[in-house]
N, CA, C and O of each residue as an XYZ file, in Angstrom:
360
protein
N      10.635    -25.416     10.497
C      10.040    -25.301     11.797
C       8.842    -26.231     11.825
O       7.852    -25.994     11.133
N       8.924    -27.254     12.595
C       7.825    -28.220     12.667
C       6.763    -27.718     13.647
O       6.331    -26.570     13.542
N       6.347    -28.527     14.569
C       5.332    -28.168     15.548
C       5.985    -27.458     16.733
O       6.863    -28.016     17.393
N       5.561    -26.253     16.992
C       6.088    -25.474     18.104
C       4.991    -25.377     19.160
O       3.972    -24.719     18.945
N       5.197    -26.023     20.284
C       4.172    -26.045     21.319
C       4.226    -24.821     22.221
O       3.228    -24.476     22.854
N       5.386    -24.155     22.287
C       5.519    -23.029     23.196
C       5.452    -21.684     22.480
O       5.944    -20.686     23.007
N       4.858    -21.637     21.297
C       4.734    -20.385     20.558
C       3.734    -19.464     21.257
O       2.678    -19.905     21.712
N       4.079    -18.195     21.333
C       3.192    -17.192     21.914
C       2.177    -16.793     20.851
O       2.548    -16.401     19.745
N       0.901    -16.894     21.188
C      -0.160    -16.571     20.238
C      -0.411    -15.064     20.252
O      -0.729    -14.482     21.288
N      -0.264    -14.453     19.088
C      -0.436    -13.011     18.968
C      -1.868    -12.609     18.649
O      -2.241    -11.457     18.869
N      -2.678    -13.527     18.136
C      -4.063    -13.218     17.809
C      -4.337    -13.300     16.321
O      -3.618    -13.972     15.581
N      -5.397    -12.601     15.882
C      -5.818    -12.602     14.484
C      -5.650    -11.204     13.899
O      -5.928    -10.203     14.559
N      -5.195    -11.153     12.658
C      -4.915     -9.883     12.002
C      -5.369     -9.943     10.552
O      -5.441    -11.014      9.949
N      -5.672     -8.774     10.006
C      -5.976     -8.673      8.585
C      -4.719     -9.001      7.793
O      -3.622     -8.588      8.170
N      -4.870     -9.735      6.707
C      -3.733    -10.068      5.851
C      -3.224     -8.836      5.114
O      -2.169     -8.891      4.482
N      -3.950     -7.732      5.183
C      -3.598     -6.507      4.448
C      -2.938     -5.444      5.325
O      -2.490     -4.420      4.809
N      -2.871     -5.660      6.609
C      -2.376     -4.650      7.540
C      -1.048     -5.080      8.169
O      -0.766     -6.275      8.260
N      -0.234     -4.118      8.602
C       0.972     -4.460      9.359
C       0.603     -5.197     10.649
O      -0.432     -4.922     11.256
N       1.453     -6.125     11.055
C       1.168     -6.950     12.230
C       2.195     -6.655     13.313
O       3.378     -6.942     13.132
N       1.761     -6.082     14.445
C       2.679     -5.843     15.554
C       2.980     -7.157     16.276
O       2.072     -7.924     16.595
N       4.241     -7.399     16.522
C       4.632     -8.647     17.187
C       4.438     -8.553     18.697
O       4.287     -9.569     19.376
N       4.442     -7.329     19.217
C       4.223     -7.167     20.655
C       5.503     -7.117     21.459
O       5.460     -7.129     22.689
N       6.634     -7.061     20.795
C       7.895     -6.900     21.518
C       8.634     -5.699     20.938
O       8.454     -5.333     19.776
N       9.462     -5.104     21.774
C      10.271     -3.962     21.354
C      11.725     -4.389     21.275
O      12.183     -5.254     22.022
N      12.433     -3.765     20.357
C      13.864     -4.049     20.207
C      14.586     -3.592     21.470
O      14.549     -2.412     21.820
N      15.238     -4.520     22.147
C      15.983     -4.132     23.348
C      17.375     -3.618     22.992
O      18.022     -2.952     23.801
N      17.833     -3.929     21.778
C      19.098     -3.392     21.289
C      18.888     -2.930     19.845
O      18.125     -3.550     19.103
N      19.552     -1.859     19.446
C      19.398     -1.380     18.073
C      20.158     -2.270     17.097
O      21.121     -2.941     17.469
N      19.718     -2.266     15.856
C      20.401     -3.027     14.819
C      19.429     -3.777     13.936
O      18.220     -3.553     13.984
N      19.979     -4.680     13.120
C      19.166     -5.439     12.174
C      18.560     -6.659     12.844
O      19.274     -7.576     13.249
N      17.251     -6.665     12.955
C      16.502     -7.788     13.507
C      16.011     -8.654     12.360
O      15.728     -8.155     11.271
N      15.911     -9.962     12.609
C      15.472    -10.919     11.587
C      14.218    -11.634     12.063
O      14.149    -12.131     13.187
N      13.230    -11.672     11.178
C      11.999    -12.403     11.460
C      11.853    -13.469     10.378
O      11.853    -13.162      9.186
N      11.729    -14.708     10.801
C      11.540    -15.819      9.871
C      10.066    -16.228      9.922
O       9.565    -16.676     10.953
N       9.390    -16.062      8.789
C       7.962    -16.341      8.686
C       7.784    -17.686      7.996
O       8.193    -17.857      6.847
N       7.170    -18.646      8.695
C       6.976    -19.980      8.150
C       5.588    -20.093      7.536
O       4.578    -19.843      8.194
N       5.557    -20.473      6.267
C       4.305    -20.648      5.543
C       4.396    -21.952      4.756
O       5.108    -22.028      3.755
N       3.685    -22.964      5.203
C       3.646    -24.270      4.531
C       5.059    -24.815      4.281
O       5.385    -25.258      3.179
N       5.881    -24.769      5.326
C       7.271    -25.249      5.303
C       8.174    -24.442      4.374
O       9.257    -24.904      4.013
N       7.746    -23.254      3.987
C       8.590    -22.309      3.260
C       8.885    -21.171      4.230
O       7.972    -20.646      4.868
N      10.142    -20.790      4.342
C      10.515    -19.740      5.278
C      10.869    -18.471      4.519
O      11.763    -18.460      3.674
N      10.150    -17.406      4.838
C      10.457    -16.087      4.284
C      11.200    -15.323      5.366
O      10.720    -15.199      6.493
N      12.375    -14.811      5.019
C      13.189    -14.075      5.975
C      13.019    -12.577      5.726
O      13.205    -12.093      4.609
N      12.665    -11.859      6.781
C      12.495    -10.412      6.716
C      13.502     -9.795      7.679
O      13.546    -10.149      8.857
N      14.305     -8.874      7.169
C      15.287     -8.181      8.010
C      14.990     -6.697      7.988
O      14.663     -6.128      6.947
N      15.108     -6.073      9.160
C      14.874     -4.637      9.252
C      15.676     -4.068     10.418
O      15.809     -4.696     11.468
N      16.205     -2.866     10.209
C      16.904     -2.167     11.284
C      15.892     -1.498     12.195
O      14.977     -0.814     11.736
N      16.070     -1.705     13.499
C      15.216     -1.092     14.503
C      16.080     -0.318     15.486
O      17.209     -0.703     15.791
N      15.523      0.774     15.969
C      16.149      1.535     17.047
C      15.767      0.871     18.370
O      14.808      0.101     18.426
N      16.518      1.170     19.434
C      16.170      0.648     20.760
C      14.768      1.120     21.136
O      14.422      2.281     20.913
N      13.974      0.240     21.696
C      12.592      0.468     22.144
C      11.584      0.628     21.011
O      10.431      0.973     21.271
N      11.979      0.390     19.775
C      11.040      0.441     18.659
C      10.315     -0.904     18.561
O      10.939     -1.958     18.679
N       8.997     -0.863     18.345
C       8.213     -2.093     18.262
C       8.450     -2.803     16.939
O       8.468     -2.172     15.882
N       8.631     -4.119     17.000
C       8.819     -4.923     15.799
C       7.466     -5.150     15.127
O       6.482     -5.501     15.779
N       7.439     -4.942     13.808
C       6.200     -5.071     13.044
C       6.474     -5.850     11.761
O       7.491     -5.631     11.103
N       5.572     -6.753     11.410
C       5.650     -7.455     10.132
C       4.803     -6.666      9.146
O       3.597     -6.510      9.334
N       5.438     -6.174      8.104
C       4.734     -5.381      7.101
C       4.943     -6.042      5.734
O       5.545     -5.463      4.830
N       4.434     -7.252      5.614
C       4.585     -8.067      4.411
C       3.212     -8.474      3.898
O       2.253     -8.550      4.665
N       3.123     -8.736      2.601
C       1.879     -9.290      2.055
C       1.812    -10.757      2.469
O       2.728    -11.535      2.206
N       0.712    -11.116      3.119
C       0.537    -12.481      3.609
C      -0.745    -13.062      3.048
O      -1.654    -12.328      2.662
N      -0.813    -14.368      3.003
C      -2.040    -15.040      2.569
C      -3.099    -14.908      3.654
O      -2.797    -14.849      4.845
N      -4.324    -14.864      3.214
C      -5.429    -14.770      4.166
C      -5.808    -16.138      4.690
O      -5.534    -17.161      4.062
N      -6.439    -16.143      5.845
C      -6.963    -17.361      6.458
C      -5.889    -18.433      6.623
O      -6.045    -19.566      6.168
N      -4.805    -18.052      7.279
C      -3.712    -18.991      7.499
C      -3.087    -18.698      8.848
O      -3.045    -17.547      9.283
N      -2.602    -19.737      9.511
C      -1.877    -19.566     10.762
C      -0.384    -19.622     10.476
O       0.126    -20.607      9.943
N       0.298    -18.556     10.837
C       1.740    -18.431     10.610
C       2.507    -18.690     11.890
O       2.049    -18.355     12.982
N       3.677    -19.287     11.746
C       4.627    -19.426     12.841
C       5.834    -18.574     12.487
O       6.319    -18.618     11.356
N       6.323    -17.797     13.451
C       7.495    -16.971     13.189
C       8.524    -17.150     14.299
O       8.197    -17.500     15.433
N       9.767    -16.900     13.935
C      10.864    -16.848     14.888
C      11.480    -15.463     14.782
O      11.612    -14.921     13.685
N      11.857    -14.893     15.911
C      12.435    -13.556     15.937
C      13.853    -13.647     16.490
O      14.088    -14.249     17.537
N      14.799    -13.036     15.765
C      16.207    -13.041     16.161
C      16.696    -11.606     16.308
O      16.381    -10.756     15.474
N      17.455    -11.330     17.350
C      18.005     -9.996     17.554
C      19.268     -9.805     16.706
O      19.701    -10.745     16.039
N      19.865     -8.615     16.717
C      21.058     -8.367     15.897
C      22.261     -9.261     16.242
O      23.174     -9.412     15.430
N      22.260     -9.848     17.436
C      23.327    -10.775     17.832
C      23.017    -12.208     17.423
O      23.705    -13.142     17.838
N      21.974    -12.380     16.604
C      21.528    -13.692     16.115
C      21.033    -14.596     17.244
O      21.128    -15.820     17.148
N      20.508    -13.999     18.307
C      19.955    -14.759     19.422
C      18.439    -14.859     19.251
O      17.765    -13.858     19.009
N      17.916    -16.072     19.377
C      16.474    -16.296     19.248
C      15.739    -15.586     20.376
O      16.044    -15.789     21.551
N      14.766    -14.750     20.012
C      13.973    -14.011     20.999
C      12.651    -14.699     21.303
O      12.004    -14.385     22.302
N      12.244    -15.633     20.452
C      11.024    -16.369     20.740
C      10.305    -16.851     19.500
O      10.599    -16.445     18.376
N       9.344    -17.741     19.750
C       8.465    -18.276     18.717
C       7.094    -17.638     18.909
O       6.619    -17.495     20.036
N       6.468    -17.262     17.814
C       5.163    -16.614     17.865
C       4.271    -17.217     16.787
O       4.759    -17.767     15.800
N       2.969    -17.109     16.985
C       2.024    -17.536     15.953
C       0.912    -16.504     15.858
O       0.591    -15.821     16.831
N       0.333    -16.405     14.675
C      -0.814    -15.537     14.474
C      -1.602    -16.052     13.286
O      -1.081    -16.790     12.450
N      -2.858    -15.655     13.220
C      -3.743    -16.065     12.138
C      -4.121    -14.821     11.337
O      -4.289    -13.734     11.891
N      -4.251    -15.002     10.029
C      -4.663    -13.893      9.167
C      -6.072    -14.152      8.640
O      -6.508    -15.297      8.516
N      -6.764    -13.073      8.338
C      -8.080    -13.130      7.711
C      -8.157    -12.006      6.690
O      -7.303    -11.120      6.688
N      -9.155    -12.026      5.829
C      -9.257    -11.035      4.775
C     -10.211     -9.913      5.172
O     -11.375    -10.155      5.492
N      -9.707     -8.699      5.146
C     -10.567     -7.523      5.312
C     -10.049     -6.398      4.425
O     -10.137     -5.226      4.791
N      -9.517     -6.744      3.281
C      -8.975     -5.749      2.341
C     -10.122     -5.136      1.556
O     -11.009     -5.845      1.082
N     -10.101     -3.842      1.424
C     -11.142     -3.144      0.663
C     -10.534     -2.351     -0.450
O     -11.252     -1.694     -1.203
């Protein structure tokens, strides 16, 4: 994933906390989130019920801007998102 100009900015989050994407599963099943970090893609898959909010609950590096792609169970791209992490782990 190179430069994405139309990515929705989610804001800033602690690198130690779950990150809500801000969208809910419109259909139940296995959703896929591709997290881009320095041209390395980490794929996270999780089953969600209908209307359940998608959340990234992964260990992430602090002070970095991530780009993610979200795919529904039908393998349809739901959008590009970006967020920044910071350190507030105690």
